[in-house]
N, C-alpha and C positions, 0 to 999 in steps of 0.2 A: 334525520338528526339535525337539530337547529343549533348552530354555534353562536357564540357571542357576536353581536353586531360589530363591536370594536375590532374583533379579530379580522373580519373581512375588510374593514376600512384601513387597518394599519399593519397588522402582523403578516397576514398572507401576502399582501402586495410587497412587503419588505423582503420576504424570503423569495418570492418569485423574481423580484428585481435582482437579488443577489445571485440567483441561478442563471439569469439571462445575460447579465453583464459580461461574464467571461466568454460566453458564446459569441457575443457581438464583437468583443475585442479580438478574439481569435480569427473571426471572419475578416476583420479589417487587416489583421496581420497577414493573412493569406493573400488578400487582394494586393497589398503593398509589395509583398515579397514576389508575387507573380510578375508584377510590373517591373521590378528591379531586375529579376533574373531574365525576363524577356528582353529588356533593354540591353543587358550584358551580352546575350546571345546574338542580338542583331549586330552589335559592334564587334563581335568576335567571329563574324561570318557563320553564325548559327552553330558554333561549337558548343558542346556540352561539357560535362564533367567526367567524361569517360577516361581521359588520361589520369586525372586525379584518382578516380576509382581504381584504375589498374595499379597505380603505385601503392595505394593503401592495401589492396588485396595482396600484393607481393610482400609487404611488410607483415601483414597478418599471417601469411603462410610461413614466413620465416620465424615468427614469434612462437615461443614455447606455449604449450597448453596451459601451464600454470599461470603464466603472465597474462595470457589472453582471457582466461577465466576471471582473474582479478580485475582487469580493466572493465569487463562486462558487468560485474556485480558490485564493484566498490561504490557505485552511486547509490545503491540500495542502502548500504551501510551508512553513507553520508547523510541520507535522508533520515534514517533512524536516529543518528546522533544529533543532527540539527534540530529535529522536532523535540527531542528530549531536552536539549539545552534551552530551547524556547520555553518549554513547560517549566523546567527548573527555575529559570530566571524569573518568569512571571509569578510563580508561586512565592519566591523569596521577596519580590516587590510587594505583593499583597500582604505577606506576613510581616514585613518590616513596617508597613504603614497601618497595621492593625493594632489598636491599643488593648482590645479585649483579649484577655489571656485564653479564654475558651475558643476564640476564633483563630488563635495562633496555631492551633493544631487542625489538620485537615480532618473533618468529620464528614462521612459519606452516608447519606440516607440509603439503607439497604434497598428500598424500592427503586431508587434511581439507578442502581446497578442491575436491576431486572428489566431489561429493555422491552421484552415481550409484554410485561405487565403494563408498561407505559403505552405501548402501541395498542394493546387491547383496551386500555382505558380510553384512548382517543375514539375507538370504534364503538364502545359500549356506553360511554357516559357523555351526555350532552354538555356543551360549554366547557370542554376539557382541553382542547387543542392548545390554546394559548398558555394555560397553566403548565401543561407538559413541556411545551417548547422552552419555556423560561425556567423550568425546574432543573433542566440539564445544565451541567457546568459549561461555561463559555468555551472551554478548550475542546469540548466535544465537537463544537461547530468548526473550530479552527482545523481540527484533524480531518473532518469530513470534507470541508470545502477545499482544503489543500489537495487532497487526492481527487476530488471532483475536478478541479482545475487542471491537475496533472494529467488526468485521464483524457480530458478534452484536448489538451495539447498533444498528447501521444496519438489520439485518434486523428487529429489534423495532420500530424507528421506522417503517420502511416498511410493515410488516404492520399496525401500529396506525393509520397514516395513511390506509390504504385501507379501514378499517372504522370504524363509528360506535360500536361496542360496547366497545372498549378504548382506553386512552390511554397515552401515553409522554411523559416530560418534554421530549424533543427534537422533539415534533410541530410546534412553532413553526418549526423549520427548514424545514418544508414551505411556509412563507409566502414564501420567497425562492428558490423553484425555478422553472424555466422551464415554459412550457405543455406542452412535449413530455414533460418529466419527470413532470408531474402525471398524464399519461395512462398512463405506464408505471412505471418505477422511477428513482429519483434516481441520478445519476452517482456520488455518494459511496459508494453500496452497491457498485457495480462496482469502484470504486477500492479499497475495503477487501478485496474478494475477490481481486482481482488481486495486491495487495501481499502478502496472506497467502500466496498460492501462491508468489510469488517468495521470500518470507522462508523458506518451508519448503524450497525447492530450492537456495537460493544461500547461500554464506557472507556474513558481514556486509559486507565491502567491495564485493562484487558487488551486493548488495542496495542499498547506499547509492547506487551508480551508477544502478540501475534506479529507485529512488525519486526521485532527483534529476531524471532524465529525465521521469518521470511527473508531477512537480510543476512544477519550474521550466521544463523543456523544453516541456511542454504549455502552460504559461501564456504563454511567449514565442511559441509557434505562433499562439495565438489573438490575442494582443495585436498582434503585427506584422501578422497577417492583417487584423484589423479596422482598424488605423490606416493601414497602407500597402499593403495587398494590392490589386493591380490585375488580375492574371491569375488567373482562377478555374480550378480543376481541371476538366477536361472532363466528368468523370462525377460531380462533386460541386460544385455551385455555391456551397455554404456554406464551402468551403475554398479557399485560394489557394496558389499556388506559393511566394510570398514568405513566407507564414506557415510552411509546411512547411520551407523552407530555413532560416529563423531557428531553428525548433525543433530541426532536425537539428544545426546548428552548436552551439547551446547544449548539446544532449545530449552531443555529442562533448567539449566543453570540460569539462563536469561529470564525465563518466564517465572521462575520461583521468586525472583526479586520483586516482580510486579504483582503477582496474584497468589503467592504462597505455594507450598509444596503440593497440596492436593490438586489444584487446577494446573499447576506446573507439570505434574506427572501426566495428567489427563491430556493436556494439549501437546506435550512432547510425544506421547504415544500416538496421538492423532497425526502429528507431523510425520512420524516414522511410517505409519500405514500409508499415508498419501504419497510419501517419497518412494516407497516400494512399488506403488501401483501406477504412478503417473508415467506418461509416455508409452509404456507397455505394462499391463494390458489396456489401461485407460489412456487413450490418445489425447490427453489434455496437458497443458503446462502446469507444473507444480507451483509456479508463480501465481497462478490463478486459484488452484484448488487448495493450497495450504491455508491462505487467509480465509477463504470461504468455509472450508471444512472446520477449521478451528473456531471461527465465529459461530457457526451453527452448533457445534459441540457445546460451546460455552452457554449459549442462550437456552439450549435444550435442557442441560443439567440445572442451570440457574432457575429456570421457570418450573420445570417438572418437580425437582427435588428441593427447591428453595434453599440451595447451598450457596452462600455468599463467599467471595474470595477474601483473602487477607493479604494486604500489600505490605511486604517487608520494607520496601524501599521508602515508603512514607514515614516509617518510624525513625529514619535517620535525619529527617529535615525538620 
């Protein structure tokens, strides 16, 4: 397949540069952090942060399950709210500066919401990559690169957390993780990978629905389960039916605003199934499987049955 000559000269180098710059900056950050921490340890007679870790572990041990769960998951909710505020603000700026009344309302080409159609178009039609790249809304790239950078940061943090030879500024985050996470990898890494996957496959409105389910829906699942859960799932004593039901209802209410009742119900049911099966019998984090599972469900239905979503929230702006 032969692509446009201009594509190779300008577009692909630009995207490659955008992908590599965060890696370079994180590498520099690791190098500088390692030097600073090494200098600190030399001046403190090779002392590490064991004392600080012990104090933090004692505080976490004395902390209630409800509060500890909120501390661990509230950052996911903040990310969801923050990205939505950025989208809402940018949309209003564009709207206020647009004189054409037809452009004052968001209109979405149905083909642009069918991501598999776009990717197959790249593979099957010559000279199409550049057109596809620039046919997507700019906020699609904002979402993808946000979680791409977040995932790189979390990878660097986890890698440095598990070795004594390098350091990273966010290593202190490891002081507030659970005992299970200290043995493996933190859930925020799985969260970043899952959301990056969803951001790559889904248009912004669908992604916001998935992010809302992964943050607020997941938080409601654990909070209701801890506070009011009485009936534990037969194959997973750490989860309750009350918590799963609360998370499913919350996920539906959130997603219906972004993608309408049909897809809202489909993705909420997907959330429920994944929540019931993760950890046991499927030994994987729901922070990873919920966004991946919901994204795959959307693109499968969107491509096979050609059913588009209806965004209720866009009607209010």
